[in-house]
C-alpha positions as CSV (number, residue, x, y, z in Angstrom):
1,C,22.0,-49.2,22.8
2,A,19.3,-50.9,20.7
3,I,17.8,-47.3,19.5
4,A,21.3,-46.2,18.6
5,W,21.7,-49.6,16.1
6,I,18.4,-49.0,15.0
7,A,19.0,-45.2,14.0
8,R,22.3,-46.7,12.4
9,M,20.2,-49.0,10.1
10,V,17.8,-46.3,9.2
11,D,20.9,-44.2,8.1
12,M,22.1,-47.0,6.0
13,F,18.6,-47.1,4.3
14,L,18.7,-43.4,3.8
15,D,22.3,-43.4,2.2
16,I,21.2,-46.1,-0.5
17,H,21.3,-44.5,-4.1
18,V,20.1,-46.3,-7.0
19,T,21.4,-45.7,-10.5
20,C,19.1,-45.4,-13.8
21,A,20.5,-48.8,-14.8
22,Q,19.7,-50.5,-11.6
23,R,16.3,-48.9,-11.7
24,K,15.8,-50.5,-15.2
25,Q,16.6,-54.0,-13.6
26,G,13.7,-53.4,-10.9
27,L,15.9,-52.4,-8.1
28,L,14.3,-49.6,-6.0
29,M,15.1,-47.6,-3.0
30,A,13.1,-47.8,0.1
31,D,10.9,-44.9,0.6
32,G,10.0,-43.3,3.7
33,N,6.8,-45.5,4.3
34,S,8.9,-48.5,3.8
35,I,11.4,-47.7,6.3
36,L,8.8,-46.8,8.8
37,D,7.1,-50.2,8.2
38,I,10.2,-51.5,9.7
39,F,11.3,-49.5,12.4
40,H,8.4,-47.2,13.5
41,R,7.5,-49.1,16.6
42,E,10.7,-48.9,18.3
43,L,11.4,-45.3,17.0
44,F,8.2,-43.9,18.4
45,T,8.1,-46.0,21.4
46,A,11.6,-44.6,22.3
47,A,10.7,-41.0,21.4
48,I,7.8,-40.9,23.6
49,N,8.4,-43.3,26.7
50,M,11.8,-43.2,27.2
51,N,11.6,-40.4,30.0
52,M,14.5,-42.1,32.1
53,F,16.8,-42.5,29.0
54,E,16.8,-39.2,27.5
55,D,20.0,-40.3,25.1
56,A,17.7,-43.0,23.7
57,R,15.0,-40.7,23.2
58,A,17.2,-38.2,21.6
59,I,18.4,-40.9,19.0
60,A,15.2,-42.0,18.3
61,L,13.9,-38.2,17.6
62,G,16.8,-37.8,15.2
63,A,16.3,-40.8,13.5
64,L,12.7,-39.9,13.1
65,C,13.4,-36.3,11.7
66,R,16.1,-37.7,9.1
67,I,13.5,-40.2,7.8
68,F,10.6,-37.4,7.1
69,T,13.1,-34.8,5.8
70,N,15.4,-36.9,3.7
71,K,12.4,-38.8,2.3
72,C,10.2,-35.7,1.7
73,D,9.2,-37.1,-1.8
74,T,7.2,-39.9,-0.1
75,A,3.5,-39.5,0.3
76,F,3.9,-40.7,4.0
77,K,0.7,-42.8,5.1
78,P,-1.5,-40.5,7.2
79,H,-1.2,-42.3,10.5
80,Y,2.7,-41.9,10.3
81,L,2.5,-38.2,9.8
82,L,0.0,-37.8,12.6
83,Q,2.0,-39.9,15.0
84,F,5.3,-38.0,13.9
85,H,3.5,-34.6,14.6
86,H,2.0,-35.6,17.9
87,T,5.6,-37.0,19.0
88,I,6.9,-33.7,18.2
89,H,4.3,-31.5,19.7
90,E,4.2,-33.5,23.1
91,L,7.9,-33.2,23.3
92,L,8.3,-29.4,22.5
93,V,4.8,-27.9,23.8
94,H,6.9,-26.9,27.0
95,P,10.2,-25.4,25.9
96,N,11.5,-25.3,29.2
97,S,10.9,-28.8,30.4
98,I,12.5,-30.9,27.7
99,Q,16.0,-32.1,27.7
100,E,18.8,-30.1,25.4
101,K,19.8,-33.2,23.9
102,A,16.2,-34.0,22.5
103,R,15.7,-30.6,21.5
104,E,18.9,-30.4,19.4
105,Q,18.3,-33.7,17.9
106,V,15.1,-32.2,16.7
107,I,16.4,-28.9,15.2
108,L,19.6,-30.4,13.8
109,N,17.8,-33.2,11.9
110,G,14.4,-31.4,11.2
111,A,16.0,-28.0,10.0
112,T,14.0,-28.4,6.4
113,L,11.0,-30.1,8.0
114,F,8.9,-27.3,7.2
115,A,10.2,-26.7,3.5
116,C,9.0,-30.3,3.0
117,D,5.3,-28.8,3.6
118,F,3.9,-32.2,5.2
119,D,-0.1,-32.1,5.5
120,G,-0.4,-30.6,9.2
121,C,3.1,-29.5,9.6
122,R,2.3,-25.6,10.0
123,A,0.3,-26.5,13.0
124,L,3.8,-27.1,14.6
125,I,5.2,-23.6,13.8
126,P,4.0,-22.1,17.2
127,I,5.8,-24.6,19.2
128,F,8.8,-24.6,17.4
129,M,9.3,-20.5,17.5
130,P,10.2,-20.7,21.4
131,Q,12.8,-23.3,20.7
132,I,14.5,-21.6,18.0
133,R,14.4,-18.3,20.3
134,L,16.2,-20.4,22.8
135,I,18.9,-21.7,20.7
136,L,19.7,-18.3,19.1
137,K,19.9,-16.6,22.3
138,T,22.9,-18.6,23.0
139,P,26.0,-17.5,21.0
140,Q,27.7,-21.1,21.1
141,K,27.2,-24.3,19.1
142,P,27.4,-22.9,15.3
143,R,25.9,-26.0,13.6
144,L,22.9,-26.0,15.9
145,R,22.4,-22.1,15.4
146,L,22.6,-22.7,11.5
147,A,19.9,-25.4,11.9
148,A,17.7,-23.1,13.6
149,I,18.3,-20.2,11.2
150,T,17.5,-22.7,8.3
151,M,14.1,-23.5,9.9
152,L,13.2,-19.9,10.8
153,C,14.0,-18.9,7.2
154,S,11.1,-21.4,6.1
155,F,8.8,-19.7,8.4
156,I,9.2,-16.2,7.0
157,S,7.1,-16.3,4.3
158,L,4.3,-18.6,5.6
159,P,2.1,-15.8,7.3
160,W,2.0,-13.7,4.2
161,H,1.7,-16.4,1.7
162,F,-1.6,-17.5,3.7
163,H,-2.6,-14.0,4.6
164,A,-6.0,-14.4,3.1
165,N,-6.8,-17.0,5.7
166,T,-4.8,-15.4,8.7
167,S,-6.4,-13.2,11.0
168,Q,-5.0,-9.9,11.7
169,H,-4.0,-10.9,15.2
170,Q,-2.2,-13.8,14.0
171,L,-0.5,-11.8,11.4
172,R,0.8,-9.2,13.6
173,D,1.8,-11.8,16.4
174,S,3.8,-13.7,13.5
175,L,5.4,-10.4,12.6
176,S,6.6,-9.6,15.9
177,T,7.7,-12.9,16.8
178,I,10.1,-13.3,13.7
179,A,11.4,-9.9,14.1
180,D,12.3,-10.3,17.5
181,I,14.0,-13.6,17.0
182,L,15.9,-12.3,14.2
183,L,17.2,-9.2,16.4
184,I,18.3,-11.6,18.8
185,A,20.1,-13.9,16.5
186,I,22.0,-11.2,14.9
187,D,23.2,-9.7,18.4
188,T,24.2,-13.1,19.5
189,E,25.8,-14.2,16.2
190,H,29.6,-15.1,16.1
191,N,29.8,-17.2,13.0
192,E,30.5,-15.5,10.0
193,Y,28.6,-17.7,7.5
194,N,25.5,-17.9,10.0
195,L,25.5,-14.0,10.3
196,Q,25.5,-13.5,6.5
197,K,22.5,-16.0,6.3
198,L,20.9,-14.1,9.2
199,L,21.4,-10.8,7.1
200,W,19.9,-12.1,4.1
201,C,17.0,-13.4,6.2
202,C,16.2,-10.0,7.3
203,S,16.4,-8.7,3.9
204,V,13.9,-11.1,2.8
205,Y,11.6,-10.7,6.0
206,L,11.6,-6.9,5.5
207,I,10.5,-7.1,1.9
208,I,7.8,-9.7,2.4
209,S,6.5,-7.9,5.7
210,S,6.2,-4.5,3.9
211,K,3.6,-5.6,1.5
212,H,1.3,-5.6,4.9
213,I,2.3,-2.4,6.8
214,S,-0.3,-0.5,8.6
215,K,-0.8,1.4,11.8
216,T,-1.0,-1.9,13.8
217,Q,1.7,-3.6,11.9
218,P,4.4,-0.8,11.5
219,F,7.6,-1.4,9.4
220,A,10.2,-3.4,11.3
221,S,12.5,-0.5,11.5
222,K,14.9,-1.8,14.1
223,L,16.1,-4.5,11.7
224,V,17.1,-1.8,9.4
225,H,18.9,-0.4,12.2
226,K,20.6,-3.7,12.9
227,I,21.6,-4.2,9.3
228,W,23.0,-0.4,8.9
229,K,24.9,-0.9,12.2
230,H,26.9,-3.9,10.7
231,I,27.7,-1.7,7.6
232,E,28.4,1.8,9.3
233,E,30.1,0.4,12.3
234,E,31.7,-2.6,11.0
235,T,31.2,-4.2,14.4
236,K,33.1,-6.7,16.1
237,G,35.9,-6.6,13.4
238,W,33.8,-8.8,10.7
239,P,35.7,-9.3,7.3
240,C,34.8,-7.5,4.4
241,H,32.6,-10.1,3.0
242,V,30.2,-9.9,5.9
243,I,29.9,-6.2,5.7
244,T,29.6,-6.4,1.8
245,T,26.5,-9.0,2.6
246,A,25.1,-6.5,5.0
247,F,25.5,-3.7,2.3
248,K,23.7,-5.9,-0.4
249,A,21.2,-6.8,2.1
250,L,20.2,-3.3,2.8
251,T,20.2,-2.5,-0.9
252,A,17.8,-4.9,-1.7
253,V,15.5,-3.6,1.1
254,I,15.7,0.0,0.1
255,E,15.1,-1.0,-3.8
256,H,11.9,-2.9,-2.9
257,V,10.6,-0.8,-0.1
258,V,11.4,2.7,-0.3
259,A,8.8,3.3,-3.1
260,L,6.0,2.4,-1.0
261,D,3.7,5.1,0.0
262,A,3.8,4.1,3.8
263,M,7.7,4.6,3.8
264,H,7.7,7.9,2.4
265,N,8.1,9.6,5.8
266,N,10.3,6.8,7.6
267,P,13.2,8.3,8.6
268,L,15.4,5.0,8.2
269,L,14.6,4.9,4.3
270,N,14.8,8.7,3.3
271,W,17.2,10.3,1.2
272,R,19.9,10.9,3.9
273,M,20.2,7.1,4.2
274,L,20.8,6.6,0.6
275,I,23.4,9.4,0.4
276,E,25.0,7.8,3.4
277,M,25.2,4.5,1.4
278,C,26.5,6.1,-1.7
279,K,29.3,7.7,0.2
280,Y,30.1,4.5,1.8
281,A,30.1,2.4,-1.3
282,Q,32.5,5.2,-3.0
283,I,34.9,5.0,-0.1
284,H,35.2,1.2,0.0
285,L,35.1,0.9,-3.8
286,G,38.4,2.6,-4.1
287,A,41.4,1.5,-5.6
288,G,43.1,-1.5,-4.0
289,N,40.0,-2.1,-1.6
290,Q,39.0,-5.6,-0.9
291,F,35.1,-4.9,-1.1
292,D,33.0,-6.6,-3.7
293,I,29.7,-4.3,-3.7
């Protein structure tokens, strides 16, 4: 279809690379604004109004996401950013009513969208959370799951980075939502690489969230259980490098968290767990063992 050809031309622009010598001769790459100046009308129209042509809508959404994520160094014109955010919001605001292809294209091509930190993009986080949860509840499509995990990684630090401007209610909701999604993702993950990334995400999340422990925001003990489960039981027959990643992730959590006053009475991080970890390491670091801890 015509939108597919437009998306292909967008990719041709995105694939252009200019050497230093060519720059000196005055040859420059097209930035995000220049690409949108040419194609914005067709892409935004297809992304919003192609209700009966879901394939075309998905292609247009994927192309738009690629423009913004691949040209994140562009100071996009405010009306392009506003139109893009509005388009994504209108598509994802009802997670159970959108077509799967459209959702997949946004997540696959927009995995690093929030790492770009465009003006106003953080307002979209609440509508992306349910989409990520839906994707990570299903154990198929490793590439799509990896994109969802990558996007989730960019969410982890945001609530605490802006802690001073975030209400306690919003902070507590963010804590609970991210922890729940991580638990779901680990339980349904069948890909080794994705699981290792999730384990490290858990580690970073636990370390960051531990800075704001309170009676209303307790430590996410279930995530520690989940990481420890992969070490202690070697669940699902994971190879040694996955178990090693789990061990290192948990070690990082204990190193940063166990000294906190709020953790002194936490049974998950007491001396028994430390002793068990030492015993486990001693067993698996024996001569001829493949583990690298």
